[in-house]
C-alpha positions in Angstrom: 0.1 0.0 -0.2 1.1 3.6 -0.8 1.3 6.6 1.6 0.0 8.4 -1.6 -1.3 8.0 -4.9 -2.2 10.6 -7.4 -5.2 10.5 -9.8 -5.3 12.5 -13.0 -8.3 13.0 -15.5 -7.2 13.3 -18.9 -9.7 15.8 -20.8 -9.5 19.3 -20.1 -7.1 18.2 -17.2 -3.8 17.3 -19.0 -5.1 17.8 -22.7 -7.2 20.5 -24.3 -10.3 18.2 -25.4 -12.3 21.2 -25.9 -9.1 22.1 -28.9 -10.0 18.3 -29.9 -13.5 19.4 -30.5 -13.4 22.6 -32.5 -10.7 20.6 -35.0 -13.2 17.9 -35.4 -15.9 20.2 -36.1 -13.9 22.4 -38.9 -12.9 19.1 -40.4 -16.3 17.8 -40.2 -17.4 21.0 -41.4 -14.8 21.5 -44.4 -15.0 17.7 -45.6 -19.2 17.3 -45.7 -20.8 20.7 -44.6 -22.6 22.4 -42.1 -25.3 20.3 -41.9 -23.6 17.1 -42.1 -21.6 18.5 -38.8 -24.5 19.4 -37.0 -26.1 16.1 -37.5 -22.6 14.3 -36.8 -22.9 16.6 -33.3 -26.7 15.5 -32.6 -25.5 12.2 -32.7 -22.5 12.5 -31.0 -24.8 14.1 -27.7 -27.6 11.5 -28.3 -25.4 8.5 -27.8 -23.5 10.4 -24.9 -27.0 10.5 -23.3 -27.5 6.8 -23.9 -24.0 5.5 -22.7 -22.7 8.1 -20.2 -19.5 9.2 -22.1 -18.3 10.8 -25.0 -18.1 7.9 -27.8 -16.8 9.8 -30.8 -16.5 6.6 -33.3 -19.5 5.1 -32.3 -21.6 8.3 -33.3 -19.1 8.1 -36.5 -20.9 4.7 -37.1 -24.0 5.8 -36.7 -23.2 8.6 -39.0 -22.2 6.5 -41.4 -25.2 4.6 -41.6 -27.2 8.1 -42.6 -24.2 8.7 -45.2 -23.0 5.1 -46.4 -22.7 6.1 -50.1 -20.6 8.8 -49.1 -16.9 7.2 -49.5 -15.1 10.5 -47.9 -17.0 9.6 -44.0 -14.3 6.7 -44.1 -11.7 9.2 -43.9 -13.2 10.5 -40.7 -12.3 7.5 -38.9 -8.5 7.9 -39.8 -8.4 11.9 -38.6 -10.1 10.8 -35.5 -7.4 7.8 -34.7 -4.4 9.3 -36.3 -5.2 13.1 -34.4 -2.1 14.2 -33.1 -2.8 14.5 -29.2 0.3 15.3 -27.9 -0.3 18.6 -29.7 -3.1 19.6 -27.1 -1.1 18.7 -24.1 -1.7 21.6 -21.9 1.6 23.6 -21.4 3.8 21.3 -18.6 1.1 18.7 -18.5 3.9 16.1 -18.7 6.1 17.7 -16.8 3.4 17.6 -13.7 3.3 14.0 -13.9 6.8 13.5 -13.3 7.3 16.4 -10.7 4.7 14.5 -8.4 5.5 11.3 -9.2 8.1 11.4 -6.3 5.9 11.7 -4.1 3.5 8.9 -5.0 2.2 6.6 -8.0 0.5 9.0 -11.1 -2.9 6.9 -12.4 -4.9 8.1 -14.8 -8.8 8.1 -13.8 -10.7 8.6 -16.9 -14.2 8.3 -18.6 -14.7 6.9 -22.1 -15.0 4.3 -24.8 -12.6 1.4 -24.9 -10.7 2.3 -28.4 -10.7 6.1 -28.7 -9.8 7.3 -25.0 -7.0 4.5 -24.8 -5.9 6.3 -28.3 -5.9 9.3 -26.8 -3.7 8.7 -23.7 -1.6 6.6 -25.6 -0.7 9.2 -28.4 -0.5 11.8 -26.4 2.1 10.6 -24.6 0.3 10.3 -20.7 0.1 6.2 -21.0 4.1 6.2 -21.1 4.6 9.2 -18.5 2.2 7.2 -15.8 4.3 4.3 -16.7 1.2 2.2 -17.9 -1.2 2.8 -14.8 -4.3 3.6 -16.6 -8.0 2.9 -15.6 -11.1 4.1 -18.0 -14.3 3.6 -16.9 -17.9 4.6 -17.6 -18.4 6.7 -14.5 -15.4 6.6 -12.7 -16.9 8.2 -9.4 -18.6 4.9 -9.3 -15.6 2.6 -9.6 -13.3 3.9 -6.4 -13.5 -0.1 -5.0 -11.7 -1.0 -8.0 -9.0 2.3 -7.9 -8.5 1.1 -4.4 -8.2 -2.8 -5.3 -5.7 -1.8 -8.1 -3.6 1.0 -6.4 -4.2 0.9 -2.8 -3.0 3.9 -0.8 -3.5 5.5 2.6 -4.5 8.7 0.7 -5.7 10.2 -3.3 -5.0 13.1 -4.7 -7.4 13.7 -7.4 -7.1 16.3 -10.2 -9.9 16.6 -12.4 -12.0 20.0 -14.2 -15.2 18.8 -13.3 -16.3 19.8 -9.7 -19.4 16.9 -9.7 -16.5 14.5 -9.7 -14.1 16.1 -7.0 -17.3 16.4 -4.9 -18.6 12.9 -5.3 -15.1 11.2 -4.6 -14.8 13.7 -1.4 -18.0 12.3 -0.4 -16.7 8.6 -0.7 -13.4 9.4 0.6 -13.6 12.1 2.7 -10.5 13.0 4.6 -8.8 10.2 2.4 -8.8 12.0 -0.7 -7.6 15.7 -1.4 -9.0 17.0 -4.6 -7.8 19.7 -6.7 -9.6 21.6 -9.7 -8.0 23.0 -12.5 -9.8 25.6 -14.2 -9.5 24.8 -17.6 -12.0 23.9 -20.1 -15.8 24.6 -20.6 -17.1 22.6 -17.7 -14.6 24.5 -15.1 -16.1 27.5 -16.8 -19.5 27.2 -16.5 -19.9 29.1 -13.0 -23.5 27.7 -12.9 -22.6 24.4 -13.0 -19.3 25.3 -10.3 -21.8 26.6 -8.2 -23.8 23.4 -7.8 -20.9 21.8 -6.1 -18.6 22.4 -2.5 -15.7 23.9 -3.6 -12.4 21.8 -4.0 -9.8 21.7 -1.5 -7.6 23.5 -4.2 -7.8 25.2 -7.3 -5.5 26.3 -9.6 -5.8 28.4 -12.9 -3.6 25.8 -14.8 -2.4 22.3 -14.4 1.4 23.6 -14.7 0.9 25.6 -11.4 1.1 22.2 -9.6 5.1 22.2 -10.7 5.5 24.7 -8.1 4.4 22.4 -5.3 6.4 20.9 -2.7 6.4 17.7 -0.6 4.5 19.8 2.2 2.0 20.5 -0.2 1.1 16.9 -0.5 2.7 15.1 2.5 1.7 17.7 5.3 
């Protein structure tokens, strides 16, 4: 059992997923037109409501059924899986993983599908940076028993851009978890959503602010 384990979200915590979505929007609009782009995102949101997580490739499968005779749609899958995710890492993201590793193991704790999300973690360099410690669930806040089984620790640190997730882990783990809220991405900037939940234990404007932390910040 470790004294401390650091749990990191991916999207809009280590990696600018809002920009990934903006690039996808621009690509679909350019290749297929504004109406097709609107339809893809409508399918995407419908599927997220059904599954509980973002499924880009699943949305593409449904989109393809409606555009079966347009061979250009097949190129969209290649665009997605070959996307240069390393270019969308927030400044200092991998440095932060290396920095806090001196006080405990770093673990990716993310939501997502079983194909695209692992691809994102791998191609961005995050997978290697956390030395294969990657957990991807459908609803990660419901899986803390599994987190404890795989990475037992006396205390945890959770870094996530969604205060909903931080509040849920705090309610379940109490003083065993220190919650850190990086104010990045559209969820973090939604004042009404943030106001629904208790404040995190700590808040930073950007993920690279954690490079300034010392042993006392985590072990004190």
